[in-house]
N, C-alpha and C positions, 0 to 999 in steps of 0.2 A: 757653818751651820748646816744642819740637815735640811734637805728639801724633800718634798713629797715625791712619790713615784710619778704623779701626774706632771709636776713641774720639771722633773728630771727628763721625762719624755719630750716635753716642749723644748727644753734647753738643748737636747740632742739635735733638734731640728734647726733652731734659730741661733745657736751659739750664745754669744754674749749680748746679742741685740736686745733692745728694749722689749720687756713683757709687761702687760697690764695684769696685775695680780690682786684679787680680792683678799683682804687680810682683816684680822680681828686682834684687838689688844685689850688689856685689862688694867685698870687702876684699882688695885686691891688694897683695902685697908683692914686693919684688925680692930678689935674692940677698944684699943688704946688710941686709935686714930693714926697709927703709923702706916706708912706706904711701903709696899713690897716692890723692890727693884732687884734686877738680876744684872750681873756683869757679863756681857756677851763674850763668848770665846773667840769670835771672829774679829772683833774690833777692840775689845777690852773696855768698851764704854758701858756705863750704867744705863739700863733701859727698862721699859715695861715688859712683862710677859706678853708675847705677841707672836703671830705667825700666819701663814697662808691658810685660807679656807679651802678645804678639800671639796672636790665636786660632790654635790648632793648634801653638803654639810651646811647647817645654818650658822650665821655669824656668832650668836650667843653660845652655841655648842662648841664652836671652834675656840672661842675665848676661854671657856672653862677647861677645855682639853689642854690648851697651851699652858695655862697656869699650872695645872697638875703635872704635866710632862716636864716643864722647865724648872719648876720650883718646889714640887712636892706638896704645895698647899692646895687644899680643896676649898672652893669658894662658891658663892651663889651670886647671881646677877641682881643688883639693886635697880639699875636703870641704864638705859642707853644714854651715853654722855655726849657723843658727837661722831662726826664722820668728815673725812677730808682725803683728798688725793695728796700723795707726797712721793718724791723721787728717792731712789736709793741706788747707789753703785757700790758693789762689793769688792773686796780686795782681789778677787779672782777676775774682775772685769765684768761680771754679770750686771746688767742694768735692768731696773724694775721701776714701774710707776704703780705704787700701791693705792688702792682704794681702801683706806683703813677705817674700820668701824670700831669705836672703843666704848667700853662699858665701865660703870662704877660697880665694883664687886666687894663683897664682904667675905673675909676668911671665916670658914666654919669648921675646919679640921686640917689634918695633915701637919707636917713639920717642914719648915723652910729648909731646903737643902739644894745644893747644886746638882745638876744632872751630869752625866759623864760626857756629854757631847756639846751642848749648846751654851753652857754657862760656866764661868770661872768661880762665881760667888753669888750668893743670894742673901739679901739682908732686908730687915725692916728699918725704915728711916722715919724720923719725925718730919712732918711736912715743912717745917722751917729750918731743917738741917739736912737737906738733900745733897748728895754729891754733885759734882759737875755733870750736868745732863744736857742733851741736845734741846734746842728751843722747841722742837715739835713734841718731845717728851714732856717738857714743862707745860706746854699748851694743853696737852691731853690730861695731865694731872689737874691743872687749874680748872678746866671745864668740868671734869668729873666731880671735883669737890664742891662746886657751887650747886645750888638748886636751880631749877628752871628747865626749860626745854633743851633738847639736844643741841649742841653747837655745830655750826657748819660755816664754810667759807661763803660769804654773800656772793651772789651772781656778779660777775664783772670784776671781782677782786682776786688776788693771788694769795696763796697761803703765806708767803714770806712778807707780805705787807699788811696782813690782817692783825688787828688787835682784838682781844677778847671783848665782846660787848655784853654787858650785863643788863638785864631788863630794868 
């Protein structure tokens, strides 16, 4: 996966050590209610369009940028859906702890297509027919599709033990 110039400079200093990285993700739906997923080129897993927030960039702008760059779809933000910390370790040994902010978005243009660097495939899926996805991806989809306030991990709890709470 491509990393920003900024993260590249940090990695040159810290190597594979843990970095705290702000990130944005999007749960994009079309008018038929299908969900947009991309198959990542680094792991082969199906995931949401997502990426690091660049210095000076707002999370919503980062989410929309990542959608278009990685999938070719143009979207608009409907609402903030949630935020949480989550760890990641990449095949090259890089370790990150992401502060991920995710949004529910609606596709308004463009054509779903893979990019040449970060994705192997891009597809629309019915919400009840999603491929095998990581539990954190599932949590972000579920929280984005429901109505109500943005979701977060309650104080004193850990992401891997939290269940989605509905009002």
